Every structure is written in structure tokens, then in C-alpha cells.
C-alpha positions as CSV (number, residue, x, y, z in Angstrom):
1,M,82.6,-10.2,-32.9
2,T,80.6,-12.9,-31.7
3,I,77.4,-12.9,-30.3
4,G,78.3,-13.6,-26.7
5,E,81.5,-10.7,-27.1
6,Y,78.1,-8.4,-28.4
7,I,76.0,-8.5,-25.4
8,S,79.1,-8.4,-23.1
9,A,79.8,-5.3,-24.8
10,L,76.0,-3.5,-24.4
11,S,76.0,-4.6,-20.8
12,D,79.0,-2.3,-20.1
13,N,77.0,0.3,-22.0
14,P,76.0,2.9,-19.2
15,Y,73.0,4.0,-21.5
16,F,71.8,0.6,-22.3
17,G,72.1,-0.7,-18.8
18,A,70.0,2.2,-17.5
19,G,67.6,1.5,-20.1
20,F,66.9,-2.0,-19.3
21,G,67.0,-1.1,-15.6
22,L,63.9,1.5,-16.2
23,F,61.8,-0.6,-18.3
24,G,62.6,-3.8,-16.1
25,V,61.2,-1.2,-12.9
26,G,58.3,-0.4,-15.1
27,A,57.4,-3.9,-16.1
28,G,57.9,-5.2,-12.7
29,A,55.3,-2.5,-11.1
30,A,52.9,-3.3,-13.9
31,L,52.8,-7.1,-13.2
32,L,52.3,-5.9,-9.4
33,R,49.3,-3.8,-10.5
34,K,47.8,-6.3,-12.3
35,G,48.4,-9.2,-9.9
36,M,47.0,-7.0,-7.0
37,Q,43.8,-6.0,-9.4
38,A,43.3,-9.8,-9.9
39,S,43.7,-10.7,-6.3
40,L,41.3,-7.9,-5.5
41,I,38.6,-9.2,-7.8
42,F,39.2,-12.8,-6.8
43,F,38.9,-11.7,-3.0
44,R,35.5,-9.6,-3.8
45,R,34.4,-12.9,-5.7
46,H,34.9,-15.2,-2.8
47,Y,35.3,-13.5,-0.1
48,M,33.0,-10.6,0.0
49,I,29.3,-10.0,-0.8
50,T,27.1,-7.4,-1.8
51,L,23.4,-6.3,-1.8
52,E,22.3,-4.0,-4.1
53,V,18.6,-2.7,-3.6
54,P,16.9,-0.2,-6.0
55,C,14.5,2.7,-5.4
56,R,11.5,0.3,-7.1
57,D,11.7,-2.5,-5.2
58,K,9.4,-2.8,-2.0
59,S,12.2,-3.6,0.3
60,Y,13.8,-0.1,-0.6
61,Q,11.8,1.9,1.9
62,W,12.4,-0.3,4.7
63,L,15.9,-0.2,4.2
64,L,15.7,3.3,4.4
65,Q,13.9,3.5,7.5
66,W,16.3,0.7,8.9
67,M,19.2,2.9,8.1
68,T,17.5,6.2,9.8
69,A,17.1,4.1,13.2
70,K,20.1,2.0,12.6
71,G,22.8,3.6,10.4
72,A,22.3,7.5,11.3
73,R,23.8,7.2,14.5
74,Q,27.2,6.1,13.1
75,T,27.4,8.5,9.8
76,Q,27.8,12.2,9.9
77,H,26.8,13.0,6.6
78,L,22.4,12.9,6.6
79,S,20.1,13.9,4.6
80,V,16.6,14.8,6.6
81,E,12.9,13.7,5.9
82,T,10.2,15.8,7.4
83,S,6.8,14.7,8.1
84,F,3.8,15.5,10.3
85,E,2.0,13.5,13.1
86,Q,-1.2,14.2,14.5
87,K,-1.7,13.7,18.3
88,D,-4.1,12.2,20.5
89,S,-4.6,15.8,21.4
90,G,-5.5,17.2,18.1
91,H,-2.2,18.8,18.1
92,I,0.0,18.5,15.2
93,K,4.0,17.3,15.8
94,T,6.7,17.9,13.3
95,K,9.1,14.8,13.3
96,Y,12.4,14.9,11.4
97,D,13.6,11.7,10.8
98,F,17.8,11.9,9.4
99,I,18.7,9.6,6.5
100,P,22.4,9.0,5.7
101,S,22.8,10.9,2.7
102,I,23.7,10.0,-1.2
103,G,27.6,8.9,-0.7
104,T,29.5,6.0,1.4
105,H,29.1,5.0,4.8
106,F,30.2,2.5,7.2
107,F,27.7,0.6,9.8
108,R,28.1,-2.1,12.2
109,Y,25.6,-4.7,12.2
110,G,26.4,-7.4,15.0
111,R,29.8,-8.1,14.4
112,T,30.2,-7.6,10.8
113,W,31.2,-4.0,9.3
114,I,29.1,-3.1,6.2
115,R,29.8,-0.7,3.5
116,V,26.6,1.4,2.4
117,E,27.0,3.1,-0.6
118,R,23.6,5.1,-1.6
119,T,23.9,6.6,-5.2
120,R,21.4,8.8,-7.0
121,E,21.1,9.0,-11.1
122,Q,20.6,12.9,-11.9
123,H,19.7,11.7,-15.4
124,T,17.8,8.9,-14.9
125,L,14.3,9.3,-13.6
126,D,12.0,6.7,-11.9
127,L,9.0,7.3,-14.5
128,H,6.4,6.1,-12.0
129,M,7.4,8.4,-9.2
130,G,8.9,11.5,-11.1
131,T,12.1,11.3,-9.1
132,P,15.8,10.7,-9.7
133,W,16.6,6.9,-9.9
134,E,18.5,5.6,-6.7
135,T,19.9,2.5,-5.4
136,V,21.7,1.4,-2.0
137,L,24.5,-1.2,-2.6
138,L,25.5,-2.8,0.9
139,T,28.8,-4.7,0.8
140,A,30.4,-7.0,3.8
141,F,33.1,-9.4,4.0
142,G,32.0,-13.2,4.0
143,R,29.9,-15.4,2.3
144,D,26.6,-16.2,4.3
145,K,23.4,-14.4,2.5
146,N,21.9,-15.1,5.6
147,L,23.1,-11.6,7.1
148,Y,21.1,-9.8,4.5
149,F,18.2,-11.3,5.0
150,S,18.7,-10.8,8.6
151,I,19.0,-7.1,7.4
152,L,15.7,-7.1,5.4
153,E,13.3,-9.3,7.8
154,E,14.7,-6.9,10.8
155,A,13.3,-3.5,8.5
156,R,10.5,-5.4,7.4
157,Q,9.5,-6.0,11.0
158,M,10.6,-2.3,11.8
159,A,8.1,-0.8,9.0
160,L,5.0,-3.2,9.9
161,T,5.8,-2.1,13.9
162,Q,5.5,1.5,12.7
163,H,2.1,0.7,10.9
164,E,0.3,-1.6,13.4
165,G,-3.0,-0.7,14.5
166,K,-3.3,1.2,11.4
167,T,-4.9,0.8,7.6
168,I,-2.6,1.4,4.3
169,M,-4.4,3.0,1.9
170,Y,-3.2,2.3,-2.1
171,T,-3.7,4.4,-5.0
172,A,-3.1,3.3,-8.8
173,L,-0.1,5.2,-9.9
174,G,0.9,4.1,-13.5
175,S,1.2,0.4,-13.3
176,E,1.6,0.0,-9.6
177,W,0.0,0.7,-6.5
178,R,1.4,3.4,-4.4
179,P,0.7,4.3,-0.4
180,F,-1.9,7.3,-0.5
181,G,-1.6,9.9,1.9
182,H,-0.4,8.6,5.7
183,P,-1.8,5.4,7.0
184,R,-5.0,5.9,8.9
185,R,-5.9,4.7,12.4
186,K,-8.1,1.5,12.2
187,R,-11.4,2.1,12.9
188,P,-13.4,-0.1,15.1
189,I,-15.5,-2.3,13.3
190,F,-18.3,-1.7,16.0
191,S,-18.2,1.9,15.4
192,V,-19.7,1.4,11.9
193,I,-23.4,0.1,13.0
194,L,-25.4,-1.5,10.6
195,D,-28.6,-3.0,10.9
196,N,-29.0,-6.4,12.8
197,G,-26.6,-8.8,11.3
198,I,-25.3,-7.4,8.4
199,S,-22.0,-6.7,9.8
200,D,-21.8,-10.2,11.5
201,R,-22.6,-11.5,8.0
202,I,-20.0,-9.9,6.2
203,L,-17.4,-10.3,8.6
204,K,-18.1,-14.1,8.6
205,D,-18.0,-14.8,4.8
206,C,-14.3,-12.6,4.9
207,Q,-12.9,-14.7,7.5
208,E,-13.6,-17.8,6.5
209,F,-12.5,-16.9,2.8
210,I,-9.5,-15.9,4.3
211,S,-8.9,-19.0,6.5
212,N,-10.1,-21.9,4.0
213,P,-8.0,-21.5,0.6
214,S,-7.6,-25.6,0.2
215,W,-10.9,-25.8,0.2
216,Y,-11.6,-23.9,-2.7
217,T,-8.1,-25.3,-4.6
218,E,-9.5,-29.3,-3.6
219,R,-12.5,-28.5,-5.3
220,G,-11.1,-26.4,-8.5
221,I,-12.6,-23.3,-7.8
222,P,-11.1,-20.0,-8.2
223,Y,-10.1,-18.3,-4.7
224,R,-11.4,-15.1,-4.9
225,R,-14.4,-13.7,-3.3
226,G,-16.7,-10.7,-4.8
227,Y,-18.8,-8.6,-2.6
228,L,-21.5,-5.7,-3.5
229,L,-22.8,-3.2,-0.8
230,Y,-25.6,-1.2,-2.1
231,G,-28.1,1.4,-1.0
232,P,-28.7,5.3,-0.5
233,P,-26.0,7.3,-0.2
234,G,-24.8,8.4,3.4
235,C,-25.7,4.7,5.1
236,G,-22.1,3.8,5.7
237,K,-20.9,1.2,2.8
238,S,-17.4,2.7,2.5
239,S,-17.3,3.4,5.9
240,Y,-17.5,-0.2,6.7
241,I,-15.6,-1.4,4.2
242,T,-12.7,0.5,6.1
243,A,-13.4,-0.1,9.4
244,L,-13.8,-3.8,8.0
245,A,-10.1,-3.8,6.7
246,G,-8.7,-2.9,10.2
247,E,-10.4,-5.6,11.8
248,L,-8.9,-8.2,9.1
249,G,-5.7,-6.5,9.2
250,F,-6.0,-5.7,5.6
251,S,-5.1,-2.5,3.5
252,I,-7.6,-1.2,1.0
253,C,-6.4,-0.4,-2.7
254,V,-8.8,2.2,-4.0
255,L,-9.2,1.9,-8.2
256,N,-11.4,4.2,-9.8
257,L,-12.9,3.0,-13.2
258,S,-13.3,6.3,-14.8
259,E,-9.8,7.2,-14.2
260,R,-8.6,8.6,-17.8
261,G,-6.1,6.3,-19.5
262,L,-7.5,3.1,-17.6
263,S,-7.1,0.6,-20.5
264,D,-8.2,-3.3,-19.7
265,D,-4.5,-4.2,-20.0
266,R,-3.7,-2.0,-17.5
267,L,-6.6,-2.8,-14.9
268,N,-5.7,-6.4,-15.3
269,H,-2.0,-5.9,-14.6
270,L,-3.4,-3.9,-11.2
271,L,-5.5,-6.6,-10.1
272,S,-2.8,-8.8,-10.3
273,V,-0.3,-7.1,-8.7
274,A,-2.3,-5.8,-5.8
275,P,-0.9,-6.1,-2.2
276,Q,-0.8,-9.1,-0.4
277,Q,-3.4,-8.9,2.4
278,S,-5.7,-6.1,0.6
279,I,-9.3,-5.3,-0.5
280,I,-9.6,-4.1,-3.6
281,L,-12.5,-1.3,-3.7
282,L,-14.3,-0.5,-6.6
283,E,-16.5,2.7,-5.2
284,D,-20.1,3.9,-7.1
285,I,-19.6,0.9,-9.9
286,D,-23.2,2.2,-11.4
287,A,-21.3,5.5,-12.9
288,A,-18.7,3.4,-14.6
289,F,-19.9,1.5,-17.4
290,V,-23.4,1.9,-19.5
291,S,-25.5,-1.1,-19.1
292,R,-26.9,-2.8,-22.1
293,E,-30.3,-2.3,-20.8
294,D,-29.9,1.6,-20.8
295,S,-31.6,3.7,-23.3
296,P,-30.1,5.3,-26.1
297,Q,-30.3,8.6,-24.3
298,Q,-28.5,7.3,-21.3
299,K,-25.4,5.7,-23.3
300,A,-25.1,8.8,-25.5
301,A,-23.9,10.4,-22.2
302,Y,-20.9,8.0,-21.5
303,E,-19.9,8.9,-25.1
304,G,-16.7,10.4,-25.6
305,L,-14.9,9.3,-21.9
306,N,-11.7,7.5,-21.9
307,R,-13.1,4.3,-19.6
308,V,-12.2,1.1,-19.5
309,T,-14.7,-1.4,-21.5
310,F,-17.3,-3.3,-19.7
311,S,-16.3,-6.6,-21.1
312,G,-12.2,-6.3,-19.8
313,L,-13.9,-5.5,-16.3
314,L,-15.9,-8.7,-16.5
315,N,-12.7,-10.7,-17.9
316,C,-10.6,-9.3,-15.2
317,L,-12.8,-10.2,-12.1
318,D,-14.0,-13.6,-13.5
319,G,-11.9,-14.4,-16.8
320,V,-9.2,-16.9,-18.0
321,A,-6.5,-14.3,-17.1
322,S,-8.3,-13.0,-13.7
323,T,-6.0,-13.5,-10.6
324,E,-6.9,-15.6,-7.7
325,A,-6.4,-14.9,-3.6
326,R,-8.2,-11.6,-4.1
327,M,-11.0,-9.8,-2.3
328,V,-13.1,-7.0,-4.4
329,F,-15.5,-4.6,-2.8
330,M,-18.3,-2.8,-5.0
331,T,-20.5,-0.2,-4.2
332,T,-23.6,1.4,-5.8
333,N,-26.1,3.7,-4.5
334,Y,-28.2,2.4,-7.5
335,L,-28.4,-1.5,-8.1
336,E,-31.1,-1.5,-10.6
337,R,-28.4,0.3,-12.9
338,L,-25.9,-2.5,-12.5
339,D,-25.6,-5.1,-15.7
340,P,-26.9,-8.7,-14.7
341,A,-23.5,-9.8,-16.0
342,L,-22.0,-7.8,-13.3
343,I,-23.6,-9.4,-10.3
344,R,-23.7,-12.9,-11.2
345,P,-22.5,-15.2,-8.7
346,G,-18.6,-16.0,-9.3
347,R,-18.3,-11.9,-9.8
348,V,-20.5,-11.1,-6.6
349,D,-20.6,-13.5,-4.1
350,L,-22.5,-11.6,-1.5
351,K,-24.5,-8.8,-1.9
352,E,-26.0,-6.9,1.1
353,Y,-28.2,-4.1,1.2
354,I,-27.0,-1.3,3.1
355,G,-29.9,1.0,3.9
356,W,-31.8,3.7,5.6
357,C,-32.0,3.6,9.8
358,S,-33.8,1.1,11.6
359,K,-35.2,2.1,14.8
360,S,-32.4,-0.3,16.7
361,Q,-29.7,1.4,14.7
362,I,-30.6,4.8,15.8
363,E,-30.8,3.6,19.2
364,Q,-27.2,2.4,19.5
365,M,-26.1,5.5,17.7
366,F,-27.7,7.5,20.4
367,L,-26.3,5.2,23.1
368,R,-22.7,5.5,21.5
369,F,-23.1,9.7,21.9
370,Y,-25.0,9.8,24.9
371,G,-24.5,7.3,27.5
372,G,-25.7,6.8,31.3
373,E,-28.5,6.5,33.4
374,G,-31.7,6.1,31.7
375,A,-30.1,6.2,28.2
376,K,-31.5,3.4,26.9
377,S,-35.1,4.8,27.7
378,Q,-34.4,8.1,26.1
379,A,-32.9,6.1,22.7
380,R,-36.0,4.6,22.1
381,L,-37.7,7.8,22.6
382,F,-35.7,9.3,20.3
383,S,-35.4,6.7,17.6
384,E,-39.3,6.8,17.6
385,K,-39.3,10.4,17.3
386,V,-36.9,10.2,14.3
387,I,-38.7,7.5,12.6
388,S,-42.1,9.4,13.0
389,F,-40.9,12.3,11.1
390,N,-39.3,10.5,8.8
391,Q,-38.3,6.7,7.7
392,N,-35.9,7.7,5.1
393,V,-32.5,9.1,7.4
394,S,-29.4,8.1,6.8
395,P,-26.9,7.3,9.3
396,A,-24.4,10.1,8.1
397,Q,-27.7,12.7,8.9
398,I,-27.9,11.1,12.7
399,Q,-24.2,11.2,13.3
400,G,-24.0,14.9,11.7
401,F,-26.7,16.1,14.1
402,F,-25.4,14.5,17.2
403,M,-21.9,16.0,16.5
404,F,-23.7,19.2,15.9
405,H,-24.9,19.0,19.9
406,K,-22.1,16.8,21.2
407,N,-22.2,19.2,24.1
408,S,-26.2,19.5,24.5
409,D,-28.3,17.5,27.2
410,P,-30.0,14.2,25.7
411,Q,-33.6,15.4,26.4
412,E,-32.4,18.8,24.5
413,V,-31.7,16.1,21.5
414,I,-34.7,14.4,21.5
415,N,-36.8,17.8,21.5
416,S,-34.9,19.3,18.3
417,C,-34.4,16.1,16.8
418,E,-36.8,17.5,14.0
419,L,-33.7,19.5,12.4
420,I,-32.1,16.7,11.7
421,W,-32.9,17.0,7.8
422,K,-31.8,20.4,8.1
423,L,-28.1,19.7,8.3
């Protein structure tokens, strides 16, 4: 039997024909499936654009807020975020924000439909926040990346609008800066009354520093500025820095040098990754280190404490690895306890004494609380009486006295001013 006759005989066999047909159908289906998969991969690579935003990225919270305002109206699957907002009347209002929940959602941005997939890894934690790891994946048709630039910029502007007129406080958490509490309403700089000329000098110096980075670059000078406010407690050092940040439109990064676990490397890293347009605040700097001029008894009091080293701080402020484009404010109640190396020019460029109230300060504070006809003469009389009792009175004492007598008659306040020191 020839080969042709053998093949012809097999083709006439119904069992063989059925098997060959099934094989052909299966092979064709497999090829079709692979072809569709390859086509889908090709289409995704060349005609779709995706954006992944992890929860550690700064734009993650902006994007969630944008989704809350834009996307939550178009989806039926939501999660809630509850917050509290204080009104001018003093009442606390409960606020509910509905955010698209974990899962897949479809939003329309302009003429483009966007697939948003929010995922959460239950077995993976963000070590700095202690919360499950989350990502948001945006997918849209097209090849234009400007779509996502527009979304992120719109989300950023929305976040800035919400914080407009407020000061954001940051605190160090691990190796990052995290917002501390709710943004605070900006305090007017004129509400912190310092002695004549002090506020203007500090504000002018800060504004000149911010507006002249090229001046430093052209002369090869590191673009950074250090300030030291010193004086008795309760005289307005921290309050003025808060008001100054509001006036400049800056946030405040509060750093506690006595924090356990704070090392030189971590301190240097925190200073280098501080948010843009922020003031780094080191309060009570004298309590963090032992001066080289201290007695053995004073040094012994600091032994055993886990703190950043003094040389590490000096290198962070003015060393080879120190960062630029930053403003550092330090406060202390005891200037004489500070090591001269810490407050030399280059590390501290401007020092200002914030001391006990002068007559001018007391008068201005009186006028802020008790204005009206004849208030200037009453303010002058009040300041003279206070100074005659005690010249070492702090603005905190004066303000506390005024708040205690906020509904009293100005003359009554003048007559009872000797009670200031009992508060």
C-alpha cells in the first residue's frame, strides 16, 4: 500500500476524522486566545497610559481629596473619613468625606474615561505610618501624559486651597516629616507685640533672604539662614515664630533634639528632606546639649541620655553635608548656656533678645484689649503702674491678666493691675 493510499484510508476512518477535527478546533482556539492576549498587550503598551501612585508619595493624599470632590459623585462604592472642624462661633462641626473605597471605579475627566483601581495590601504595612500599604492605579486611553499632569496639578491646587490662610505644623516621624494635627489658622504677625523694631528687623531679614537666592549663589555663600531668639520664658519667642511663618506663607517643622533614637544621620536626613517653604524650629536648644564650658556636675546630669551629638548638630547646620535653601530658628531661655561654637556667625546669622515687657509693649497690649475713647491715656497709666510694681513682667502674664478681666471696665483693670503676678 502506498503512502497516498494509507492517508486516504485514514481520512475515511470516522474516529480519526473526529479526533483530527477536535485537535484542529482546540489548536485554533488556543492560537486565537494567544493572538487576542498579544493584541491586548500591544494595545495596552501603545494606546493606553497608566499612573501608579503609592501611599508614600506626597501626591497620594492630594489625589484622594481630588477623588473625593470629583469621583465620589460618580461611584456607588464609598468609604468614609470623619473629621471635626471648629467654626468661628466656637462650635465643633462634624464633617464626613466620602472617598471611593477599595476596588475599581470609573470616572470621567473632561472627555476621557479613567479607570481607577484602589488596592490595599493587608499583609504589607507602611512602617512609618503603621497602616496597610495602599496604591491607586489610574488607567486611561491615549498616549498623552499631560492628562495625569493636569489631574495631579488640579489635586495640588485643591489641597492648597483647603490650607489657604492656615499654617501646617510638621513633626518628625521616622525618617520623614508628617503633618501634626490639623492646619492652624494663621496668626497675624501684628498680634504678637514685641519691643520696638524687633519684629520689623526679623521680618525684613527673612524676606530679603527668601527673595535673593541668586545673591548667595553669585558669591559662593551657602544659601541658608540661622536665627536665635533668646530671653525669659513667656515673652513671645515661639508665638512670634508661628506668626512669622503665617506672614511668610511657610509651614513649621518642629524638631525635638532630645527625642530618643534621634541620631546624627537621621538628623541630617530630616534637615535635607524638610518640606519646601518651611521653617525648621529647634526649641529650648540649651536643654539638648552639654556645653563644653559646663562644670562636671552639670555634664553628669546629661549622662545616659540617648541624644544626637553636639558635633553632629554643628555639621548639620554648617558642615560639608549640610543642606541649603533652609531657615532654622532656635530658641532658648538661657543664652549663657549655649556653646559659642553653636551661635557663631554662619550657624546663627541673627540673634534677637525677646525680653520683659517695656512700657511701649504694655501700652500696645492694653490698646488691643481695651480700645475706645481715652484709651491711650489709660494705657499709659496702666503701663506706668505695672512697671512701678515690677519691671520683670512677661507678655504672657499681661495677656493672662487681660483675659481674666476681658469683660471688666478699663479703669477697673488699671486699679487691680497689682494682681498680675498672682496669675
